Every structure is written in structure tokens, then in C-alpha cells.
N, C-alpha and C positions, 0 to 999 in steps of 0.2 A: 409584515414589518417592512418599513421603507428604509433603505440605506443606499450606499453607492461607493464605488471605489474612487480613490483620489490620486493614487500614485501613477505616474506616467500618463496623465491625462492633460488635455488642454485647459488653460485657466478657467474658461467659462464652464467646462464640464466639472472641474474641481469645485467651483462655487456652487453649481447646481447640486452636486452630490453632497457637499457639506450641509446644504439646506435639507436634503433628503435624510441625512443622518440625524439632524436636529428633529425632524418630524418623526423619525423612527424612535429616537430616544423618548419622545413624548408618548408614543404608542406603547413602548415598553414600560414606561413609568406607570401608565394606567393599568396595564396587565399585572405588574408587580404589586400595586396597591390592592388589586382585587384578589390575587392569588396568595399574597403574603408569604413568600417562601422564607426559609431560614438560611438558605445558601443558594447561590447561582453557579451553575457549572456551564462553562462555555468552551468551545474549541472552534477552530477555523480562523478565517482572516477578518476582513473589514466588516463582515456581517455581524461579528461579535461586538463591535464597538458601541452601538446604541444600547444593547442589553447591559454591557458592563458599566457604561456611564450611568444609566438609570439606576442600576443596583447600587453603585457607589454613592450616588446622591441620596439614596434611601438607607444608607449604612447597612446594606446587606452584603455579607462577605462573598467574594467572587473567587472561584477556583478555575483557572485556565488549564486546559490540557493541550500540550503541544506534541503531536506525533512525530514531526519532522526533526531533523538534526539542525536545520538552520531556520530560525524564526523570521517570518516576513515582517515588513515595516509595521503592519497593522497590529500584530501580536506584540511587538516590542513596545508600541505606544500603549496599547490596552493593558499590558502587564502592570503599568503604573497604577492602575485602578484595582488590581487584584490583590487579595490577601496572600495567595500562593499560586505558583505555577508548577503543575505536574509535568515532568519531562520523561522521555523514554530512556535516556542515556545520561550518564554522568558528564559526558563531554558538553552537554548543552547548558549545564548549570551556570557557567560564567556569564551567560546572557542575562540572567535574572538574579543578581546578588541579593542574598538575604531572603529570597522568596521561592527559589527553586527547590523542589523535592523530587527525587528520582523514584518513579513508580514502575517503569517499564511500559511496554505497549500491550494493552489488553486485547485478547483474541477470543474467538468463540471457544467455549470449553470443550467442544467436540474435537477440536484440533489437538488437544492435549491428551486425549484418551484413545483415539482411533488407531488401529494398527494397519500396516500395509496390506496384509493378506486379505482382510475383510474389505478394505477399500478397493483393491483390485477385483475382488469377486463381485462387488456391487456394480462396478463399471464394466464387467465382462472383459477384463484384461488378463492376458496370460501371465502367470506368476514367474515363468522361466525366461522371460524376455525383458530387457531394460525398457523403462517407460520414460518418455520425454513429454513433459507438459509444456504447452505454449499458450500464452494469453497476453492480452494487452488492455484489459479493462472492459467495461460493459459495451463500449462502442468499438473496441478493437484497436489495433495498431497496424495501419496498412503496411508500413515498411517491414514489420516483423512478419505479417501474413504473406507478403510477396516473397520474402527470402525463404520462408519455410516451404511454401508451395513449390517454388523453383527448385528447392533441394530435396523434394520428397523421394525421388528415385534413389538418391544416395543415402538419405537418413533412414528410410524404411528398410534398408538392407541391414541396419544395425539395431533398430529399436522399434517399438510400437509408440505411436504418437497420439496424445489427447490434445487436440488443437481447438481452442476456443477463439473463434475468429472475430467475435463481435457482430452486431447486427448490420453494420454498414457494408461489410465485405462478405457476408454469408452467401449471397447469391453466386458470386464467381468462385468462392472457395468450394462450395458444394458441387459446382460443375466440375472443378478440377478433380475432386475426389471421385466423381463418377467416371471420369476419363482414365483413371489409373488402371493398370492391368490387374486382373483379379488376384494374382499372386501377391500384390502389394496392398490391395484394398483392405484385406483383413487386419493389417497392422495400423491402419489409419482411422482415427475416431474423431472426426470433426464435429463441432457443434457451434451454434451461434452464441450460446450463453448457457452457463450452468448456474443453478440457484443453490439449493441445498446440496447438490452433488459436488459443489466446489470443494467441500471438506474432503470428500473421498479422492478427488483429483489431486489435491495437494499431498495427501498421505500416500497415494499410490505411486507418485513419481520418484524416479531416481535423480532427475535433473529437470530444471524448469528454465524456460526462456521467457522473460517478462520485462516490462518497464520497471522503473525504480521508484514508484510512489511510496508513500509512508507505510502502507500496509506490508511491504516486503520486510520491513524491519521487525515486524511482530509475527507474521504468519509463517515465513520461511524458517526462522529459528524455532518456532513452536513445534514443527514437524521435522526439524533437522534436514532441511531441503537445500542441497547445493543449487546454485543458480548462475545463469548467464544473464546479466542485467544490461538492458539497452536504455539508458536514460533518454527521456523525451527531450529533444534538443530545444524545445521552446518553453520549457518549464522553469526557466531561471536557473538558480543553483540548487534547488531542492533535490531534484532527482540525481544530479551529479554527486552531491554530498551523501545521499542515501546509498548509492551504488558503491562509492569509494569506501564507506564505512564497512560494508560487508566484505568487499574485496580485500581491504587492508588487513582484515582479520582472518583471511583464508577461506571465507565461506562463499565467495562469488568470483566470477570472471566478468569483466566489463568489456563490452563491445560497443563502439560508437555507432549511432544510427546510420551514419554515412558508410560504415564499413560492413554493414550487414550482407549485401549481395555477395561479397567476396570471401567473407570470413565465417559466417554463421555455421554452415554445414561442417566445415573442417574443425571448428572448435567443439561442436557437439560430438562429432565422431571421436575426436581426440580424448575428450573427457570420459565418454562412455567406454572407451577402450582402456581406461586407466582406473580400474576399480579401487586401487589403494588410494589414489588421489581423491576420488569421489568420497571414499570413507573418511578421509581427513577433512574434506570440505563439510561433510555431514556433521562430523563431530564439532567443527568450528562453528557451524551455524547453531547447533543445539546449545553450545556453551553460552550463546547470547540470549537465550530464551529467559523470560521472566514470567513464569506461570502464575505468579501471584499478583500480576499487574492490576487486574480489575479490583481485587480485594484491597490493594494499596490505595487506589483512587477512592474507593468507597470509604475507606478509613479516614482519608483526608477530608472528605465531604462531611462525614459524621462529626469530626472534630470541629470543623468550622461552624457547623450548625449547632454545636453544643449538645449533641446527643450522647 
């Protein structure tokens, strides 16, 4: 499907991308006529616009799902074509008057059933030592990786670490792991990426250091995971809002990306050394979970489809 982004672009790029969106809408219209769906489910930003427009023209009801706390321009515009907008939290409903329905953030069902002991056993982690999980997405987060590796001598004296570096930084992170003293290597578990094992990593952790993408709003509450969130400084307001939402409810601590070198290790050590506070953060995170989110979204789709 052809489309293009228009916000923050030069006028000639906007004109070109508007033309691409028109082409994409025609492509989507042909697909919808062939497939003949009863309802269209979309999420994401500007890529959803041609689909929603084509569905609206053919009088097919559209359900938008917004995972973030702050909708981007594209979703705010496309929502005018939608029958309903499913949102993760009540605080988002004012953006979509008369259309918003609170469903929660859907997560993998395994996150709702796995227990910590079996997760740690699967990852060969010690049950009697605090576990810190660190990750920054599939490609990783260099500033987080650098701060964690620099702090390994301090951090590994207090916990075992599951560190998912991402593919871009794996070469130098793995070298740093090999250079650790043998007494520390046994507590450090780096990997470039985890697939199915990510469920175990989330369930096994006592504390996590991560960016603040939309998934943290669903996955961390699902397993009751306290977090240190480092919003990506070039992600607009989305990650800042996500981090603030969890922090304001006592489930997270926010550290600015620029403060990582001087603060990360001390914040980790402080939290791991305060089990009562971690227990409160875990409880606060779990209170935000919506285990029926996927069912709620499916129910809305069935209703719009007339099933």
C-alpha cells in the first residue's frame, strides 16, 4: 500500500505524499471490494489513513485502536472516519468525544499466567538474587546500553542482569561481557534479542530499565513489574506521557536520557535495596493491568460487524 507522512515535511514533500495517500486509498478500495470485510480494524499513524478512507467510502465501519496516551495528528484526523476508537486508558477518551471506548492494552496471554519461579528456571537465573532486566527495543538503545555496561561492576554486586542489547550494539556489549572478571560474569546474562523468551524475562525480573514505548503500558502492569523508564528524547511527547503515567501512579521512576551516565546505577541500587518500595511499585503496576483487553477489543469488533 502506498502512503506518506505529511506532518513536519517540506511543502513539495507534503504534496507528493498526499498524492501517495490518494494512490494508497485506491489500492485499499480495490482490496476491500475483493475481500468484502464487515469491519476494518486499524492502529498506527499515517499508514492507517488510506485504509480508513477507503473503508469509510464503502460504508464499512472502522475501529481504531490507540495504544498510546497521546494521539498523533494522523490518528486524530483519521478518527473522524471511525465508528469507534478503542483506547487503553480513560484519560484518553476526551480526545475522541462520543467515539472512545476504554478497552485496555492487549498483551500476550502468557504474560498473565506465567509465574516468576518457572520464568527464572527457564532463563537459568538464581531464585535467591534480585534480577534486573534491561532492554531498549529490537535495535536496542545505545545510551541505556552504555550506562549499564559502564555500571556493571557496581550493579552486579547487587543483582543478576538480563541485558538485551539489540542487534546494533551486540558486538561491543558481548566483548564487554567477556572482559568481566569471572566472579561477575555468572551474574550477567547479555543477549542481542529475545523472542519467545521475552515473556520469561519480563516475569523473572524484579525491576526493569527500558524506554517508554506504548508496550510498557500493557506488559509491565500485566506482570506487575516496577520500572525505571528512560523516554526516547526524539519520540515527541508519546514516550514522555507514557512514562509520566506510570510514574505518577507509583509504578515507575523516570530518568532522563541525558542523566543516564550519572544516575542509572545509583537509582537501580537504591530501588533494589528497598524491597518495601519495590513491592509498592509492583502493586501499583499490577493495579493498572486490564487482562480482558483483547476480549474487549474483539467484542467491539463483533458488535460493529453485526455478529
